[in-house]
Backbone bond lengths (Angstrom), bond angles and torsions (degrees), N, CA, C in turn:
res aa  C-N    CA-C-N  psi(-1)  N-CA   C-N-CA  omega(-1)  CA-C   N-CA-C  phi
1 M - - - 1.441 - - 1.524 111.30 -
2 P 1.318 118.89 -46.08 1.479 118.15 178.02 1.513 112.38 -60.71
3 V 1.416 115.10 -37.43 1.461 118.08 -178.62 1.549 111.78 -67.36
4 A 1.325 114.74 -44.17 1.492 118.56 178.41 1.512 111.67 -60.95
5 H 1.328 113.90 -41.53 1.492 116.19 179.53 1.524 110.89 -65.55
6 A 1.307 116.87 -33.90 1.454 119.85 -178.37 1.520 112.03 -69.93
7 L 1.399 116.14 -36.49 1.456 120.46 179.36 1.535 112.26 -74.04
8 R 1.357 115.70 -27.14 1.481 118.66 -174.08 1.534 110.86 -65.10
9 L 1.261 119.96 -38.08 1.482 123.43 -176.05 1.512 110.50 -65.15
10 P 1.358 121.08 -48.96 1.468 119.15 178.79 1.523 112.33 -62.58
11 I 1.334 116.78 -40.34 1.475 119.99 -178.49 1.538 108.97 -62.73
12 T 1.312 116.68 -44.01 1.483 119.42 179.21 1.504 112.19 -60.92
13 A 1.329 116.58 -39.88 1.454 121.53 178.63 1.501 111.88 -62.85
14 V 1.374 114.98 -42.80 1.480 120.27 -178.46 1.543 109.31 -64.00
15 V 1.334 115.65 -46.62 1.484 119.77 -177.89 1.556 109.59 -60.15
16 A 1.329 115.28 -42.70 1.470 118.49 -178.33 1.510 110.86 -64.83
17 A 1.379 115.24 -38.21 1.447 119.11 179.29 1.524 112.33 -66.36
18 L 1.342 114.85 -41.10 1.497 118.72 177.71 1.516 110.35 -64.08
19 A 1.320 118.13 -43.18 1.471 120.02 -179.32 1.552 111.22 -64.23
20 L 1.328 113.50 -40.71 1.476 117.00 178.73 1.505 111.04 -64.39
21 S 1.341 115.75 -39.74 1.494 120.11 178.35 1.508 111.79 -62.61
22 G 1.340 116.12 -43.01 1.447 119.74 -178.14 1.512 113.07 -66.29
23 C 1.320 117.88 -37.45 1.479 120.50 178.80 1.503 112.89 -68.58
24 M 1.344 118.21 -34.16 1.440 119.62 179.79 1.501 112.80 -75.42
25 S 1.318 119.52 -23.53 1.443 119.98 -179.88 1.534 113.33 -90.99
26 T 1.278 117.57 -5.14 1.457 120.37 179.85 1.533 110.45 -72.75
27 S 1.322 116.81 127.15 1.443 121.51 176.27 1.519 111.66 -91.51
28 G 1.237 119.06 147.09 1.456 122.57 179.14 1.476 112.39 168.91
29 P 1.271 118.01 -168.19 1.459 122.78 -178.28 1.506 114.78 -58.88
30 V 1.377 115.11 -25.19 1.442 118.22 -179.09 1.510 111.18 -65.45
31 A 1.334 117.04 -33.62 1.479 120.43 -177.86 1.499 110.29 -69.68
32 V 1.401 116.83 -37.07 1.478 119.60 -177.47 1.539 110.31 -79.23
33 G 1.291 112.39 -55.54 1.485 117.35 175.22 1.503 111.73 73.66
34 P 1.302 117.80 154.04 1.489 121.26 173.83 1.493 111.04 -65.31
35 Q 1.354 116.20 149.26 1.470 122.96 -175.00 1.522 110.96 -112.81
36 G 1.277 117.93 24.85 1.480 119.23 173.97 1.553 112.09 92.83
37 V 1.338 115.93 -177.89 1.469 121.43 -177.27 1.513 112.02 -63.73
38 D 1.334 117.18 -39.83 1.493 120.18 179.86 1.493 111.36 -59.70
39 A 1.334 116.45 -39.74 1.478 118.01 -179.81 1.525 110.71 -67.56
40 V 1.323 116.42 -35.59 1.458 118.92 -179.50 1.542 110.31 -68.03
41 S 1.352 116.19 -39.80 1.461 120.01 -175.25 1.515 111.41 -81.12
42 Y 1.314 120.58 -41.35 1.448 122.94 -169.60 1.521 114.67 -116.07
43 G 1.358 117.08 -0.57 1.442 119.08 179.46 1.513 110.53 100.95
44 P 1.336 117.11 172.68 1.455 122.11 179.93 1.479 113.27 -65.27
45 A 1.350 114.53 160.14 1.456 118.79 -173.87 1.518 111.93 -75.65
46 Y 1.347 117.54 -23.46 1.450 118.94 -178.41 1.529 109.17 -76.03
47 A 1.331 116.58 159.63 1.460 121.47 -175.71 1.507 109.87 -69.56
48 S 1.301 116.60 134.66 1.463 120.20 177.04 1.494 110.11 -90.94
49 A 1.311 114.79 164.11 1.462 120.36 -179.85 1.515 109.38 -68.67
50 P 1.351 118.07 144.15 1.461 120.27 179.87 1.539 111.97 -62.89
51 V 1.318 114.62 141.29 1.483 118.93 -179.43 1.512 108.81 -103.42
52 A 1.307 117.31 123.85 1.450 122.25 -179.78 1.514 109.84 -82.29
53 D 1.311 117.02 135.85 1.465 121.03 177.75 1.523 106.74 -139.43
54 G 1.300 116.25 114.41 1.439 120.70 -175.27 1.494 114.20 -85.43
55 G 1.313 118.63 25.03 1.466 119.57 178.59 1.475 114.37 102.86
56 G 1.389 118.68 -6.84 1.417 121.75 177.30 1.493 111.45 -125.24
57 G 1.288 118.89 -171.65 1.442 122.46 175.82 1.510 113.54 86.41
58 A 1.347 114.07 -170.50 1.429 120.14 -175.91 1.502 114.09 -65.23
59 I 1.347 116.78 -36.95 1.458 120.58 -178.11 1.504 111.85 -61.79
60 S 1.350 115.31 -47.76 1.449 117.13 179.01 1.512 111.95 -66.97
61 A 1.304 115.88 -33.78 1.472 118.66 177.72 1.512 111.04 -62.41
62 L 1.330 115.03 -44.39 1.481 119.20 179.00 1.510 110.32 -64.26
63 R 1.354 117.34 -43.14 1.457 119.25 179.02 1.538 110.48 -60.07
64 S 1.321 116.02 -41.72 1.456 118.23 -179.16 1.542 110.32 -67.98
65 A 1.339 116.45 -39.98 1.460 118.12 178.94 1.521 111.05 -64.09
66 F 1.348 115.98 -40.03 1.467 119.38 -179.60 1.532 110.08 -65.77
67 A 1.390 115.87 -40.89 1.435 118.39 -177.29 1.514 110.80 -67.49
68 S 1.350 116.72 -38.20 1.466 119.14 -178.01 1.495 113.82 -71.48
69 T 1.358 117.95 -23.60 1.435 119.48 -178.88 1.513 112.66 -105.36
70 S 1.337 119.54 -5.08 1.458 120.99 -176.96 1.508 109.33 -131.95
71 P 1.310 119.52 67.09 1.477 120.88 175.90 1.510 110.77 -61.28
72 G 1.310 115.45 146.45 1.475 119.92 -178.75 1.489 112.18 109.37
73 Y 1.319 119.58 -7.85 1.460 122.79 178.93 1.514 110.37 -111.45
74 G 1.293 116.54 62.40 1.437 120.21 179.57 1.507 112.06 77.11
75 Y 1.295 118.58 15.76 1.463 121.41 -178.30 1.510 109.02 -130.65
76 A 1.318 117.46 130.91 1.449 121.82 -179.63 1.523 107.55 -105.81
77 A 1.322 118.37 114.79 1.443 121.50 179.60 1.529 107.77 -69.23
78 P 1.345 116.63 136.92 1.484 120.48 178.96 1.494 110.56 -64.37
79 A 1.331 116.72 138.68 1.481 121.79 -179.37 1.514 107.79 -70.75
80 A 1.345 114.81 140.52 1.452 120.53 176.72 1.526 108.47 -72.74
81 P 1.357 115.50 143.59 1.478 116.80 177.33 1.523 111.97 -61.11
82 V 1.307 114.24 138.02 1.467 120.19 179.36 1.517 109.32 -97.93
83 V 1.292 112.67 126.68 1.440 116.89 178.62 1.520 109.14 -110.32
84 Y 1.376 114.97 129.41 1.457 120.52 -178.55 1.524 108.76 -108.05
85 A 1.292 118.09 130.78 1.464 122.39 -179.24 1.530 110.15 -105.13
86 A 1.312 115.18 138.36 1.467 120.68 177.37 1.498 111.00 -73.70
87 A 1.282 117.00 153.24 1.452 121.37 179.03 1.513 110.84 -65.44
88 P 1.322 119.56 140.69 1.471 120.53 -178.82 1.551 109.51 -61.93
89 G 1.357 112.74 143.14 1.469 117.82 173.53 1.527 112.98 88.34
90 G 1.333 117.57 6.22 1.457 118.25 177.98 1.513 112.14 130.29
91 P 1.334 117.81 170.87 1.460 120.63 -178.11 1.548 111.46 -64.45
92 A 1.332 114.05 141.17 1.488 118.96 -176.28 1.514 109.28 -63.53
93 G 1.327 115.69 133.24 1.456 121.40 176.62 1.514 113.62 82.69
94 Y 1.357 117.75 -8.00 1.481 118.78 -176.48 1.508 110.78 -70.11
95 D 1.339 117.75 -41.86 1.483 120.60 -176.69 1.506 112.39 -60.01
96 N 1.356 117.05 -33.81 1.468 119.48 -174.80 1.524 111.01 -67.32
97 S 1.312 118.10 -31.71 1.461 119.48 -177.73 1.524 114.47 -102.54
98 Y 1.329 114.28 -0.91 1.488 119.76 -176.40 1.509 109.19 -74.30
99 H 1.329 115.26 138.70 1.475 121.34 178.02 1.541 108.51 -98.28
100 L 1.295 115.64 122.73 1.442 121.34 -175.16 1.531 112.48 -71.00
101 G 1.316 114.72 156.92 1.458 120.47 177.01 1.471 111.98 -158.20
102 P 1.382 117.97 171.29 1.433 121.19 -178.52 1.559 112.22 -55.09
103 G 1.319 116.24 134.92 1.435 122.12 -179.07 1.495 113.59 102.83
104 D 1.357 118.12 -20.07 1.467 120.02 174.37 1.533 109.96 -68.63
105 K 1.315 115.44 141.01 1.461 121.03 175.35 1.483 110.17 -110.31
106 L 1.357 118.24 126.97 1.460 123.14 -171.53 1.520 111.20 -116.05
107 R 1.311 113.31 153.70 1.463 120.94 171.14 1.530 106.13 -114.01
108 V 1.341 114.34 110.31 1.459 121.24 179.28 1.519 110.64 -100.08
109 V 1.286 116.97 120.15 1.449 122.09 -179.07 1.520 109.18 -111.78
110 V 1.332 116.93 119.19 1.446 123.17 173.17 1.540 106.33 -109.96
111 Y 1.343 116.58 103.59 1.443 120.94 -172.32 1.516 112.37 -60.18
112 G 1.337 115.09 128.88 1.462 121.30 179.91 1.519 112.55 84.44
113 Q 1.300 119.02 2.38 1.463 122.49 -178.00 1.541 109.04 -130.34
114 E 1.321 115.75 85.78 1.455 119.48 -176.21 1.537 112.15 -66.67
115 G 1.303 117.87 -28.11 1.449 121.33 179.63 1.503 113.32 -69.01
116 L 1.359 117.49 -22.72 1.435 120.62 179.96 1.543 112.43 -97.91
117 T 1.329 117.15 -23.60 1.464 121.66 -178.45 1.543 108.41 -75.02
118 N 1.340 113.84 121.26 1.457 116.55 -176.13 1.536 108.13 -168.77
119 S 1.334 115.88 175.86 1.455 122.77 172.23 1.529 110.23 -94.18
120 Y 1.331 116.43 134.27 1.484 120.46 -176.71 1.527 106.27 -133.16
121 A 1.347 115.88 136.80 1.453 122.94 174.99 1.514 110.04 -99.52
122 I 1.329 116.38 139.76 1.493 118.07 177.46 1.513 107.27 -80.64
123 D 1.289 114.49 125.49 1.483 120.66 -174.41 1.539 111.12 -80.43
124 A 1.352 115.64 -179.87 1.459 120.35 -178.65 1.478 113.65 -61.18
125 A 1.335 117.64 -24.96 1.471 121.85 179.03 1.527 111.90 -82.66
126 G 1.370 115.51 -5.91 1.482 118.85 176.35 1.540 112.36 86.22
127 A 1.314 118.59 29.21 1.454 122.13 -177.47 1.518 110.61 -134.74
128 I 1.318 116.39 162.86 1.439 122.55 167.88 1.522 109.17 -117.04
129 T 1.325 116.24 154.94 1.480 120.69 -177.81 1.491 106.41 -118.53
130 M 1.391 115.47 122.05 1.431 122.60 -179.29 1.548 111.29 -120.15
131 P 1.321 116.86 155.68 1.481 118.89 174.63 1.511 110.45 -61.98
132 L 1.310 116.48 151.76 1.473 125.08 177.27 1.527 111.40 75.55
133 I 1.292 120.07 -49.63 1.475 121.24 -170.73 1.522 112.11 -106.13
134 G 1.325 118.78 -9.19 1.437 121.26 175.82 1.540 114.58 71.71
135 S 1.333 116.63 -138.94 1.475 121.97 -176.05 1.526 111.32 -77.89
136 V 1.331 114.56 130.44 1.457 121.44 177.65 1.513 109.28 -123.88
137 P 1.336 117.62 118.78 1.480 119.34 179.48 1.530 111.32 -60.17
138 A 1.341 116.01 130.90 1.479 121.33 179.33 1.523 112.92 -122.07
139 R 1.301 118.06 -19.54 1.469 119.29 -175.73 1.519 109.57 -61.77
140 G 1.329 116.23 132.46 1.467 122.33 176.61 1.515 113.24 82.68
141 R 1.293 119.96 -10.29 1.450 122.01 179.33 1.513 110.36 -85.12
142 T 1.321 116.38 154.58 1.483 120.81 168.82 1.548 105.94 -83.51
143 P 1.366 116.48 162.64 1.448 117.98 175.71 1.518 113.52 -55.97
144 A 1.337 118.03 -39.69 1.481 122.13 177.74 1.522 111.14 -64.49
145 G 1.361 115.52 -40.11 1.490 118.65 178.79 1.497 111.57 -65.71
146 L 1.324 117.25 -39.23 1.442 119.26 178.83 1.546 110.90 -67.17
147 A 1.312 116.76 -39.62 1.480 119.21 177.01 1.540 110.95 -60.67
148 G 1.348 115.84 -39.44 1.464 118.37 176.99 1.524 113.08 -62.77
149 E 1.323 116.02 -39.90 1.447 119.77 179.61 1.518 112.03 -68.01
150 I 1.308 116.52 -39.52 1.481 119.57 177.35 1.565 109.77 -63.82
151 S 1.320 114.46 -44.05 1.480 118.04 178.69 1.546 111.67 -58.53
152 A 1.322 115.65 -43.14 1.478 118.80 -178.61 1.508 111.65 -64.37
153 R 1.326 116.59 -37.14 1.475 118.12 -179.72 1.542 110.71 -73.91
154 L 1.300 117.58 -38.43 1.470 120.58 178.26 1.534 110.47 -66.32
155 R 1.311 116.12 -34.84 1.507 119.08 179.90 1.517 111.31 -71.19
156 N 1.301 119.45 -19.52 1.445 123.86 -179.84 1.538 110.71 -82.37
157 G 1.341 116.11 68.26 1.445 120.33 172.75 1.515 116.56 99.59
158 F 1.332 118.06 -0.60 1.480 119.37 -176.95 1.550 113.07 -115.12
159 I 1.344 116.36 -55.21 1.483 121.50 -175.64 1.550 106.22 -129.29
160 R 1.329 115.39 133.82 1.471 118.51 -174.13 1.512 110.17 -66.10
161 E 1.295 119.58 -56.34 1.470 121.38 179.97 1.537 110.69 -130.17
162 P 1.334 116.48 79.96 1.467 117.86 -176.53 1.517 112.49 -72.60
163 S 1.309 116.01 147.19 1.483 123.00 174.03 1.513 107.35 -119.67
164 V 1.340 117.11 116.82 1.450 122.24 -171.24 1.510 109.50 -124.39
165 A 1.318 116.23 141.64 1.481 121.51 172.35 1.508 107.84 -134.52
166 V 1.348 117.87 139.69 1.454 123.02 176.90 1.526 110.05 -121.18
167 E 1.330 115.30 126.53 1.456 121.59 178.62 1.534 108.29 -123.41
168 I 1.324 114.20 151.98 1.483 119.14 178.16 1.525 108.77 -89.35
169 E 1.317 117.50 119.02 1.447 120.89 176.05 1.555 111.20 -82.57
170 S 1.308 115.68 -42.41 1.452 119.10 175.93 1.529 108.68 -153.70
171 Y 1.346 115.59 146.86 1.451 121.89 -178.90 1.495 112.21 -85.49
172 R 1.324 116.27 156.84 1.462 119.82 176.06 1.527 108.09 -66.01
173 P 1.353 116.46 152.91 1.432 119.89 -173.01 1.532 113.00 -72.65
174 F 1.312 114.68 166.26 1.488 120.60 170.23 1.520 107.09 -108.39
175 F 1.375 115.15 168.23 1.411 121.93 -179.91 1.514 111.07 -126.52
176 I 1.341 117.48 140.40 1.436 120.97 176.55 1.536 108.42 -132.97
177 L 1.330 113.89 129.06 1.475 120.78 -175.65 1.504 110.35 -128.93
178 G 1.351 115.62 170.23 1.447 121.21 175.15 1.501 113.50 91.42
179 E 1.310 115.90 -140.38 1.462 121.80 -167.75 1.513 112.23 -86.41
180 V 1.345 115.90 67.65 1.440 123.78 170.34 1.517 109.45 -127.71
181 Q 1.302 117.18 165.54 1.456 119.86 -174.50 1.542 111.82 -69.45
182 A 1.310 118.02 -34.84 1.447 119.98 -175.52 1.517 110.26 -139.69
183 P 1.360 118.92 74.51 1.469 120.54 179.37 1.510 110.59 -62.12
184 G 1.358 115.67 154.18 1.447 120.66 176.99 1.506 113.90 153.49
185 Q 1.302 117.20 -155.50 1.420 125.12 -177.45 1.548 110.34 -107.12
186 Y 1.326 116.64 134.88 1.469 120.02 -176.67 1.543 110.44 -137.91
187 P 1.332 116.95 149.99 1.485 119.31 175.63 1.548 109.93 -61.72
188 Y 1.322 114.56 137.68 1.475 120.81 176.22 1.515 109.79 -75.62
189 V 1.315 115.40 139.06 1.490 121.99 176.31 1.520 107.31 -117.73
190 P 1.329 117.55 131.56 1.457 119.24 -178.80 1.536 113.17 -56.43
191 N 1.315 115.33 145.55 1.483 123.67 -177.21 1.511 114.14 69.53
192 M 1.324 118.18 22.81 1.436 121.46 -179.68 1.550 110.79 -69.69
193 T 1.318 115.60 151.83 1.494 122.18 168.29 1.513 107.71 -123.06
194 V 1.332 115.55 171.31 1.465 121.18 177.74 1.556 109.25 -58.04
195 E 1.299 116.55 -40.23 1.459 120.36 -178.96 1.501 112.04 -61.66
196 S 1.328 118.33 -43.68 1.477 120.51 177.82 1.494 112.55 -68.19
197 A 1.356 117.88 -29.48 1.427 121.13 175.87 1.564 111.22 -66.08
198 V 1.361 115.17 -39.63 1.484 118.73 177.03 1.524 110.01 -65.49
199 A 1.371 116.61 -38.71 1.438 119.88 179.26 1.532 111.44 -63.53
200 I 1.361 116.29 -40.93 1.466 119.53 178.39 1.507 112.10 -63.06
201 A 1.346 116.30 -31.46 1.488 120.97 178.16 1.487 113.43 -86.15
202 G 1.309 118.70 15.82 1.444 122.11 173.91 1.510 115.96 92.25
203 G 1.324 117.19 2.43 1.455 119.31 179.93 1.549 112.41 94.24
204 F 1.328 114.57 174.76 1.458 121.51 179.95 1.527 111.57 -69.76
205 S 1.328 116.51 151.00 1.470 120.97 166.62 1.537 108.03 -80.78
206 P 1.333 117.01 165.79 1.471 117.91 -179.10 1.504 115.24 -59.97
207 R 1.346 118.16 -22.99 1.465 121.10 -176.27 1.514 112.63 -98.42
208 A 1.324 117.05 6.56 1.466 119.95 -173.84 1.507 113.52 -71.32
209 R 1.285 116.02 146.31 1.473 123.31 168.10 1.523 106.74 -83.08
210 R 1.313 118.38 117.99 1.447 121.18 -168.70 1.549 115.99 -101.08
211 D 1.327 117.01 -3.93 1.477 117.68 -175.19 1.527 112.47 -91.65
212 S 1.308 118.32 -25.27 1.472 120.66 -178.43 1.521 108.74 -157.08
213 V 1.350 115.06 157.22 1.455 121.86 179.56 1.524 109.01 -136.74
214 T 1.316 116.22 172.14 1.459 121.40 176.31 1.525 108.76 -102.34
215 L 1.303 115.64 126.49 1.458 121.41 -178.47 1.518 109.80 -115.91
216 T 1.370 116.33 124.97 1.471 121.69 175.86 1.482 108.66 -103.07
217 H 1.339 116.33 121.53 1.489 122.16 -176.76 1.538 108.38 -125.27
218 T 1.326 113.60 136.77 1.466 121.54 177.99 1.484 111.05 -120.42
219 D 1.344 119.18 128.72 1.441 122.91 175.04 1.503 108.56 -137.10
220 A 1.327 116.52 -161.76 1.473 120.11 -175.93 1.515 112.49 -66.00
221 S 1.332 117.53 -24.52 1.470 120.61 -179.63 1.511 111.67 -86.26
222 G 1.311 120.09 -6.48 1.439 122.85 -178.17 1.486 113.84 124.08
223 A 1.356 116.52 -167.30 1.442 122.71 179.23 1.490 111.79 -104.35
224 G 1.340 115.75 148.77 1.470 121.04 179.23 1.541 109.93 -146.49
225 R 1.306 114.50 150.78 1.487 120.30 178.03 1.530 107.94 -118.29
226 F 1.372 114.17 133.61 1.475 119.92 -174.85 1.523 108.36 -137.85
227 V 1.327 114.84 141.64 1.455 121.20 169.00 1.516 107.99 -87.92
228 V 1.359 117.26 119.14 1.455 119.55 -169.13 1.520 108.10 -131.67
229 P 1.356 117.80 158.20 1.484 121.43 172.25 1.495 111.24 -76.68
230 M 1.339 114.63 171.15 1.456 120.80 -172.00 1.536 114.86 -67.08
231 G 1.297 116.49 -25.00 1.457 119.94 -179.84 1.531 116.59 -84.89
232 T 1.320 116.44 9.62 1.471 119.79 -176.56 1.541 111.20 -70.37
233 P 1.308 118.04 134.15 1.508 120.01 177.32 1.527 110.11 -68.45
234 M 1.330 112.60 151.53 1.484 118.84 179.35 1.536 110.60 -118.47
235 S 1.347 114.20 160.73 1.445 121.06 175.30 1.514 109.92 -121.74
236 P 1.326 116.34 159.18 1.483 118.04 176.01 1.537 111.91 -54.63
237 G 1.288 115.86 141.08 1.482 121.42 178.38 1.502 113.18 85.42
238 D 1.322 121.47 -5.47 1.453 121.54 179.84 1.521 110.83 -69.20
239 T 1.323 115.72 156.72 1.446 121.99 176.92 1.533 108.53 -121.35
240 V 1.320 116.96 129.09 1.454 123.46 179.74 1.544 108.64 -108.49
241 L 1.295 115.48 128.64 1.454 121.83 177.60 1.514 109.93 -116.70
242 V 1.311 117.17 115.43 1.476 121.20 179.00 1.512 108.68 -96.99
243 G 1.313 117.75 116.11 1.435 123.18 -175.98 1.544 113.37 -79.13
244 E 1.328 114.15 174.60 1.434 121.06 -178.36 1.563 108.00 -103.63
245 R 1.310 116.75 136.24 1.460 118.66 178.39 1.539 110.11 -78.79
246 W 1.320 115.66 156.23 1.464 120.64 -174.61 1.491 113.21 -98.28
247 F 1.303 117.78 1.27 1.489 120.01 -179.23 1.522 109.23 -145.15
């Protein structure tokens, strides 16, 4: 019994040492261990292998999403298209330089004088007729020039200091003749071209020459006839003649 008891202690010590040695050499998750909240959220602290991305997949999608929502980080957001609107009632500044003629309809405003403020049409003789002052020549004048003439006449024995403004309510019509579906007279629309005039007249007839037309234009210097392309701008009172093709 004493001998067995004496041998038991060394054997127990050896077995414990072997077990302890085996546990310490075992590899597994215990040796790596968790690395805290940062490791859980962003991955381990050691460098990971590079990830190849050939331009597609989730990485490119994320890059694109980041670029589209975070301008200023090497990404230039495309400029939005800019749309410009014309001034209501016609092209800006056009009325001031426009020369009046028969068929134009005007709005004459005499401030403080409701009996004189009204709409007036320029007659075939090129004049308008107003109360108090009668016939006032308008042909060839600009709206500002006509306003000045009306003011001068009212100042001559009627109103001490008249204030007058002249605006164009509607322009005199244009004419289109020849090889179109519906030749005739039509209201002028600001910014018109020969092409839009043909469209208003229903388009070309089957025999029409479509590359050029004859445009008759009259201004302060007189009348002239010109062979012009389809994109040529038009003025009130112009006449368009669409010729017939020979083949």
